C-alpha positions as CSV (number, residue, x, y, z in Angstrom):
1,X,-16.0,122.0,-43.2
2,X,-19.2,123.5,-44.6
3,X,-19.5,127.2,-44.3
4,X,-22.1,129.9,-44.5
5,X,-20.7,132.9,-46.5
6,X,-21.8,136.5,-46.3
7,X,-23.8,136.2,-49.5
8,X,-26.0,133.6,-47.7
9,X,-26.9,136.0,-44.8
10,X,-30.4,137.4,-44.7
11,X,-29.2,140.4,-46.6
12,X,-32.3,142.6,-46.4
13,X,-32.3,142.3,-42.5
14,X,-28.5,142.6,-42.0
15,X,-26.7,145.9,-41.6
16,X,-23.0,146.0,-41.2
17,X,-20.2,148.3,-40.3
18,X,-17.6,148.0,-43.0
19,X,-14.0,149.0,-43.1
20,X,-13.5,152.5,-44.6
21,X,-10.9,151.4,-47.1
22,X,-13.1,148.9,-48.5
23,X,-16.0,151.4,-49.0
24,X,-13.4,153.8,-50.6
25,X,-12.5,150.9,-53.0
26,X,-16.1,150.2,-53.9
27,X,-16.8,153.9,-54.7
28,X,-13.6,154.2,-56.8
29,X,-14.5,151.1,-58.8
30,X,-18.0,152.3,-59.4
31,X,-16.6,155.6,-60.6
32,X,-14.0,154.0,-62.8
33,X,-16.8,151.8,-64.4
34,X,-18.8,155.0,-64.9
35,X,-21.9,153.6,-62.9
36,X,-24.2,156.2,-61.9
37,X,-26.3,155.7,-58.7
38,X,-29.7,155.9,-60.6
39,X,-28.3,153.1,-62.9
40,X,-27.1,151.0,-60.0
41,X,-30.6,151.5,-58.2
42,X,-32.4,150.5,-61.2
43,X,-30.9,147.0,-61.3
44,X,-31.3,146.6,-57.5
45,X,-33.7,143.7,-56.9
46,X,-35.2,145.1,-53.6
47,X,-35.9,148.7,-54.8
48,X,-39.6,148.2,-54.4
49,X,-39.1,148.5,-50.5
50,X,-36.1,150.7,-50.6
51,X,-36.2,154.6,-51.3
52,X,-33.6,155.9,-53.7
53,X,-32.5,158.4,-51.0
54,X,-31.8,155.7,-48.6
55,X,-29.9,153.5,-51.3
56,X,-27.8,156.6,-52.2
57,X,-26.9,157.3,-48.5
58,X,-25.8,153.7,-47.8
59,X,-23.2,153.8,-50.6
60,X,-21.7,157.3,-49.7
61,X,-18.3,157.2,-48.5
62,X,-19.2,159.8,-45.8
63,X,-21.9,157.5,-44.3
64,X,-20.7,156.7,-40.7
65,X,-23.4,154.2,-39.7
66,X,-24.3,150.7,-40.4
67,X,-24.9,149.9,-44.2
68,X,-27.5,147.5,-45.4
69,X,-25.8,144.4,-46.7
70,X,-27.9,143.7,-49.7
71,X,-27.1,147.2,-51.2
72,X,-23.3,146.6,-50.5
73,X,-23.4,143.2,-52.1
74,X,-25.3,144.4,-55.1
75,X,-22.6,147.2,-55.8
76,X,-19.8,144.6,-55.2
77,X,-21.5,142.3,-57.7
78,X,-21.4,145.1,-60.4
79,X,-17.8,145.8,-60.1
80,X,-16.7,142.1,-59.6
81,X,-15.7,142.4,-55.9
82,X,-16.2,138.8,-54.6
83,X,-18.2,138.3,-51.4
84,X,-15.2,136.7,-49.5
85,X,-13.2,140.1,-50.2
86,X,-16.0,141.8,-48.1
87,X,-16.1,139.2,-45.3
88,X,-12.7,140.3,-43.8
89,X,-13.8,144.1,-43.9
90,X,-16.9,143.7,-41.6
91,X,-16.2,144.8,-38.2
92,X,-19.7,144.2,-36.8
93,X,-23.3,143.6,-37.8
94,X,-26.8,143.8,-36.6
95,X,-30.4,144.2,-37.8
96,X,-31.3,147.7,-38.8
97,X,-33.1,148.6,-35.5
98,X,-31.4,146.3,-33.0
99,X,-29.1,147.3,-30.3
100,X,-27.5,143.9,-30.0
101,X,-24.2,143.8,-32.0
102,X,-22.1,141.0,-33.3
103,X,-18.6,142.4,-32.9
104,X,-15.5,140.7,-34.4
105,X,-17.9,138.5,-36.4
106,X,-16.8,135.2,-37.6
107,X,-17.5,135.2,-41.2
108,X,-17.8,132.8,-43.1
109,X,-19.7,130.9,-40.4
110,X,-18.3,127.5,-39.7
111,X,-21.0,124.8,-39.6
112,X,-19.2,122.9,-36.7
113,X,-20.7,120.5,-34.3
114,X,-21.3,123.5,-32.0
115,X,-23.4,125.1,-34.7
116,X,-25.4,121.7,-34.8
117,X,-25.6,121.8,-31.0
118,X,-27.2,125.3,-31.0
119,X,-29.9,124.1,-33.6
120,X,-30.6,121.0,-31.3
121,X,-31.0,123.3,-28.2
122,X,-33.6,125.4,-30.1
123,X,-35.4,122.2,-31.3
124,X,-35.2,120.6,-27.8
125,X,-36.0,123.5,-25.5
126,X,-36.2,126.7,-27.5
127,X,-38.1,128.2,-30.5
128,X,-38.9,131.4,-32.4
129,X,-40.9,134.3,-31.2
130,X,-42.1,137.5,-32.8
131,X,-42.5,140.2,-30.2
132,X,-45.7,142.2,-30.2
133,X,-45.7,145.4,-32.4
134,X,-42.2,144.4,-33.8
135,X,-41.2,143.1,-37.1
136,X,-38.1,141.3,-35.9
137,X,-38.1,137.6,-35.0
138,X,-35.9,136.0,-32.4
139,X,-34.8,132.6,-31.3
140,X,-35.1,131.8,-27.7
141,X,-33.8,129.2,-25.5
142,X,-35.0,128.4,-22.0
143,X,-32.7,126.9,-19.3
144,X,-33.1,127.1,-15.7
145,X,-29.7,126.2,-14.7
146,X,-27.5,129.3,-14.9
147,X,-24.3,127.6,-15.8
148,X,-26.1,125.8,-18.7
149,X,-27.8,128.9,-19.7
150,X,-24.5,130.9,-20.1
151,X,-22.8,127.8,-21.8
152,X,-25.6,128.4,-24.6
153,X,-24.2,131.9,-24.9
154,X,-20.6,130.6,-25.1
155,X,-21.7,128.3,-28.1
156,X,-23.4,131.2,-29.8
157,X,-20.4,133.4,-29.4
158,X,-18.1,130.7,-30.7
159,X,-20.2,130.3,-33.8
160,X,-21.1,134.0,-34.6
161,X,-18.6,136.2,-32.8
162,X,-18.7,138.5,-29.9
163,X,-22.5,139.0,-29.3
164,X,-22.8,142.1,-27.2
165,X,-26.1,142.6,-25.3
166,X,-27.1,145.9,-23.7
167,X,-28.1,144.2,-20.6
168,X,-26.9,140.9,-19.0
169,X,-30.7,139.9,-18.2
170,X,-29.9,136.2,-19.0
171,X,-28.1,136.1,-15.6
172,X,-31.5,136.3,-14.0
173,X,-34.0,135.4,-16.8
174,X,-34.3,131.8,-17.5
175,X,-34.5,132.5,-21.3
176,X,-31.8,133.7,-23.7
177,X,-32.7,135.4,-27.0
178,X,-30.3,135.2,-30.0
179,X,-30.3,138.4,-32.1
180,X,-32.4,138.3,-35.3
181,X,-29.7,137.7,-37.9
182,X,-28.2,134.6,-36.2
183,X,-31.7,133.4,-35.6
184,X,-32.5,133.8,-39.3
185,X,-29.3,132.1,-40.4
186,X,-29.9,129.1,-38.2
187,X,-33.6,128.9,-39.5
188,X,-32.5,129.4,-43.1
189,X,-29.9,126.6,-42.6
190,X,-32.5,124.2,-41.3
191,X,-34.7,125.3,-44.2
192,X,-38.0,125.1,-42.3
193,X,-40.5,127.6,-41.1
194,X,-40.5,128.8,-37.4
195,X,-43.4,126.4,-36.4
196,X,-41.0,123.5,-37.2
197,X,-39.2,124.3,-33.8
198,X,-42.5,123.9,-31.9
199,X,-42.2,121.1,-29.3
200,X,-44.9,118.9,-30.7
201,X,-43.8,119.4,-34.3
202,X,-40.0,119.4,-34.2
203,X,-37.9,116.9,-35.9
204,X,-34.2,116.2,-36.6
205,X,-34.0,117.1,-40.4
206,X,-33.3,114.1,-42.3
207,X,-30.2,115.4,-43.9
208,X,-28.7,116.0,-40.4
209,X,-28.9,112.2,-39.8
210,X,-26.4,111.8,-42.8
211,X,-23.9,114.2,-41.1
212,X,-20.5,113.5,-39.6
213,X,-20.1,111.7,-36.2
214,X,-19.1,114.7,-34.3
215,X,-22.2,116.6,-35.4
216,X,-24.5,113.8,-34.3
217,X,-22.7,113.5,-30.9
218,X,-23.2,117.3,-30.5
219,X,-27.1,117.0,-31.3
220,X,-27.5,114.2,-28.9
221,X,-25.5,116.1,-26.2
222,X,-27.8,119.0,-26.5
223,X,-30.9,116.8,-25.8
224,X,-29.2,115.3,-22.8
225,X,-28.5,118.7,-21.4
226,X,-32.1,119.9,-21.9
227,X,-34.2,116.7,-21.6
228,X,-32.0,114.0,-20.2
229,X,-32.0,112.3,-16.8
230,X,-29.3,110.1,-15.5
231,X,-30.8,107.0,-14.0
232,X,-28.4,104.5,-12.5
233,X,-26.3,103.4,-15.5
234,X,-28.5,104.7,-18.3
235,X,-29.7,108.2,-19.7
236,X,-33.4,108.7,-20.2
237,X,-34.5,111.5,-22.6
238,X,-38.2,112.2,-22.1
239,X,-40.2,114.1,-24.8
240,X,-43.9,114.6,-25.7
241,X,-43.0,114.3,-29.4
242,X,-42.8,110.6,-30.4
243,X,-41.3,111.4,-33.8
244,X,-38.4,113.4,-32.3
245,X,-37.7,110.4,-29.8
246,X,-37.5,108.1,-32.9
247,X,-35.2,110.7,-34.7
248,X,-32.9,110.6,-31.6
249,X,-33.1,106.8,-31.5
250,X,-31.9,106.7,-35.2
251,X,-28.9,108.9,-34.2
252,X,-28.1,106.3,-31.4
253,X,-28.4,103.5,-34.0
254,X,-26.0,105.4,-36.4
255,X,-23.5,105.9,-33.6
256,X,-23.9,102.2,-32.4
257,X,-25.2,103.3,-29.0
258,X,-27.2,100.5,-27.3
259,X,-30.6,102.0,-26.7
260,X,-34.4,101.4,-26.5
261,X,-37.8,103.3,-26.7
262,X,-40.0,102.9,-23.7
263,X,-43.8,102.8,-23.9
264,X,-45.7,106.0,-23.6
265,X,-46.2,107.1,-19.9
266,X,-49.5,108.0,-18.4
267,X,-48.7,111.7,-18.7
268,X,-48.2,111.3,-22.5
269,X,-44.3,111.3,-22.5
270,X,-42.1,109.0,-24.7
271,X,-38.7,107.9,-23.3
272,X,-35.5,107.0,-25.1
273,X,-33.1,105.1,-23.0
274,X,-29.5,105.1,-23.8
275,X,-28.4,101.7,-22.0
276,X,-25.2,101.3,-20.1
277,X,-23.2,99.8,-22.9
278,X,-24.2,102.6,-25.1
279,X,-23.6,105.2,-22.3
280,X,-19.9,104.0,-22.3
281,X,-19.5,104.6,-25.9
282,X,-21.3,108.0,-25.7
283,X,-19.0,109.1,-22.9
284,X,-15.8,108.3,-24.9
285,X,-17.3,110.2,-27.9
286,X,-18.3,113.2,-25.7
287,X,-14.9,113.5,-24.2
288,X,-13.4,113.7,-27.6
289,X,-15.9,116.5,-28.5
290,X,-15.0,118.4,-25.4
291,X,-11.3,118.0,-26.0
292,X,-11.9,119.8,-29.3
293,X,-14.2,122.4,-27.8
294,X,-13.0,122.8,-24.3
295,X,-15.7,125.4,-23.3
296,X,-18.6,122.6,-23.6
297,X,-20.2,121.5,-20.4
298,X,-23.0,119.4,-19.1
299,X,-22.4,120.7,-15.5
300,X,-23.9,118.2,-13.0
301,X,-24.9,115.8,-15.6
302,X,-21.4,115.4,-16.8
303,X,-20.2,114.3,-13.4
304,X,-23.2,112.0,-13.0
305,X,-22.4,110.3,-16.3
306,X,-18.7,110.1,-15.4
């Protein structure tokens, strides 16, 4: 399974709490190699936006807070400590000013069907937002059904670790925001600008269409949750974005689900219909996916399809 390693994280934005023994080892090896802090700083690629006093403080063994990841990775690279050795020593991470922590982080991040499902949710009924007067950028997902809203969080926690929010606002609010680091990891994996996730511009990335069957079933499931309607013996997925509907039709074609695209409705919507024969095949594939990830749910839609 493809993974996203720690050296592929948005390093400038990520700060991590690192096991004390690993920091002790880093400092010991720097001393053995006779590296001076000024020398290490001079080769640091991000020094133009990082003061030496801050750089020095991050590397101190006595530093008790979160340490900026790019500084730690730079020091590790100089003393030949591989990124994977660092991964098991990170107990939590966050952005520098964020109060939302990812505890017991899952690093490296596994690019599983659940990871693809999170991306599909953000394409189908989410997006990215930069709050006024803040530098940080978040991905947000809107879902009016509380059970499905909390299910989105279950998926995020399965992928990234124990995301700890200061308030459980998502129990009442219809929108859930992912912290900045997971948001950037997803955006970087898709390799698109944030505008890509806008409802009228969004597409299923072409390389996703060449992905494994489980990933394609997961993508389609996310759109059924967010935009699908169960109509008799078929599923109708309604979107304003014609290109996105055609992308989903390609997924149905790859999975051999019988389907059709309806004419544009008077209100400007396009419909993808998964027909009864295709629905039966989808249901079998969904059950296999759910057997593997038993926390997945489509709530009332699941019962309707069954």
